[in-house]
C-alpha positions, 0 to 999 in steps of 0.5 A, a space after each residue: 327894247 323889244 318890238 311886238 309883231 303880230 306873230 308875238 301877240 298871237 303867242 301872248 294871247 295864247 300864253 294869257 289864254 292859257 294861264 287865265 284858265 278860262 279854257 280847259 283844253 289850253 290849260 298848258 305849258 308851253 313848247 315855243 320852237 323857231 329856228 337860231 336867230 329868229 328872236 324866239 329867246 328874246 321874245 320868251 324872255 319879255 312874256 316872262 317879264 309880263 307875266 312876272 314882274 310887277 304890274 307898275 314896272 311893265 305897264 309903261 311898256 304895255 301902254 307904248 307898244 299897245 296903245 292902238 285901239 286894235 290892240 284894245 282886247 289883248 291890252 286889257 286881257 293882259 291887265 286883267 290877268 295880271 289883276 289876279 296873277 302873277 307868276 314866280 320867274 326860274 330859268 334853266 338854260 340847256 342841258 345843265 349838269 344832267 348826266 343821267 336821267 335822275 340828274 333832271 330832278 336834282 337840276 329843276 329842284 336846284 334851278 326853283 330853289 337857287 330863284 327862290 333864294 335870290 329873291 329871299 323867299 325862304 319855302 320849306 313845303 313837306 318833301 323837303 321834309 321828308 327828303 331829308 330825313 329819308 337822306 339821313 337814315 341813309 347816310 348817316 356819316 355824312 350827317 354825322 360830320 355835317 353837324 359836328 362842322 356847323 355849330 350852329 345846326 349843332 346847338 339846335 341839334 346835337 345828333 341825327 336823332 334830334 335832327 330827325 325828331 325836329 324835322 319829323 315835327 316840321 321845325 321850318 327853323 331847323 330846316 333852314 339852318 340844315 339847308 345853310 349847313 348843306 351850302 356851306 358844305 357844298 353838298 346837294 340832297 337829291 330830290 327823288 325823281 318820283 317826289 319831283 312833281 309832289 315837290 314842285 306844286 307844293 313849292 307853288 302851293 306854298 307861294 300862293 299862300 304866301 300872298 305875292 305869286 299865284 304860280 311858278 313859269 319855269 322858262 327852259 332856254 336852249 331845250 334843243 340841247 336837253 333833246 338832241 342829248 343821248 338822254 333826249 328821249 327819256 329826259 322827256 318822258 321823266 318830265 311827262 308827270 309834270 307837264 301833265 299836271 300843269 294841265 291840271 285846273 288847280 295847278 297855276 305853274 308852268 313849264 316855257 321850253 324854248 327849241 329848235 324845230 330839230 329838237 323833236 327829230 329823235 322821237 317816233 311819230 307817236 312820240 312827238 305827237 304826244 309831246 306836242 299835245 301836252 304842250 300849247 305849241 308855238 311856231 316863231 318866225 323871223 318877220 321883215 315887218 318886225 325888222 323894219 320896226 327893230 332897225 328904225 328904234 335905232 335912230 331918234 329923230 327930231 320931229 319939230 325940226 323943220 329942216 329935218 321934216 322936209 328932207 324926210 319929206 322931199 326923200 319920200 315924194 322922190 322913191 314913194 313908189 318903192 316905200 310903198 312897194 315894201 310897205 304894201 306886203 306886210 298886213 299892215 301897210 300904213 304902220 309899216 311905211 311909217 316905221 320905213 320912213 323913220 329910218 331916214 337915211 336908210 333907202 328902203 331897198 336897204 332896209 329890204 335887203 337887211 331883213 333877208 340877210 338876216 334870215 339867211 346868215 343864221 347865228 349872224 343874224 342878231 348881228 345884221 341889226 347890229 349894221 345900223 347901232 354899231 357899224 363904223 361905216 354908219 356912223 361916219 356916214 352920219 357924222 358927214 356933213 357932205 353926206 347931209 348937204 347931198 341928201 346922201 341915202 346909205 344904199 345897199 353897198 353899206 350893207 354888203 360891206 357889213 355882211 361880207 366878211 361873213 359870207 367870204 368866212 362861209 363860202 360853201 354854205 353861201 
């Protein structure tokens, strides 16, 4: 259901350029910033699907949204990339359970491991073996209890000495049993921060060996919560080695942070510049053109119905100057004109006003697009034979009634 606009297409092209790795300086992770309600999370999720889903599952969407000749280069560059590269998706949200800077490594490890488990992929890397051996040696009593309570693990390794011996031999079957035993006991073994980068890229390489995925795309939404916490600056420092490692041409994994512009407010100017330099730093706005197109998708028309086509034609002829006024403010007047016409019976001025309410209303910006989709007054209008016979239009009073409660509840703001 996502409607790409020129801004999104520019971001998609920059992402493709980075992942294609044709230009060394562009081979970086990503940071997308935008104010609340701009749709940056939705846009990022679409990019995740385009890079991570099987090609056959994205073809219909790509061929529909990018069928025009002006999209030939973008469409082909995406297909060329996907011919050789598919990334494994991992998603994180906000601060998670990070209460100390050392918690970040275990949260990233946990997110990657859960995503792999959910996909039915069993990846064992050298760092895992080393990490468990170190923990067993430091916490012997805990492991005595784990072995005693897990009969399957006990059958392979009846004591710690045997367990360590098999882990040193990189016994993958035993490692799987260890992981199952830990899951059953509810214990998480923390990966030391200095080992996180090593572990992350070992997982990347192991995925590549398996053949389906070339690397990892870790989408971290609501990253603002991380940056605005008391730990924000120190957590960013901890991420530094990972972010810099993704710039290495031998690696094919990327972080994709999604944040509000305020996320960097706590950083000094030099730190801000350093941070933005490690990422493909991109800004996302809400655009009126995309809003027209989104709203137009709320209606399905029978374009072969002669009465409908005639009605739209009469309506357009009567206020053509209004349609053209709004269409000419976009970069693609003809396309926007078609979007506005397909919004019939919504008056074009009503559609235009709706985009500005969406910008100004902040947290309610998403609900503005529900104006056409789930607003009882609109449904009543569309079900009315009287409105149909009179060729009535959905005018601004309907929009005003829809947003009035929001405005009245926040008098100071508005």
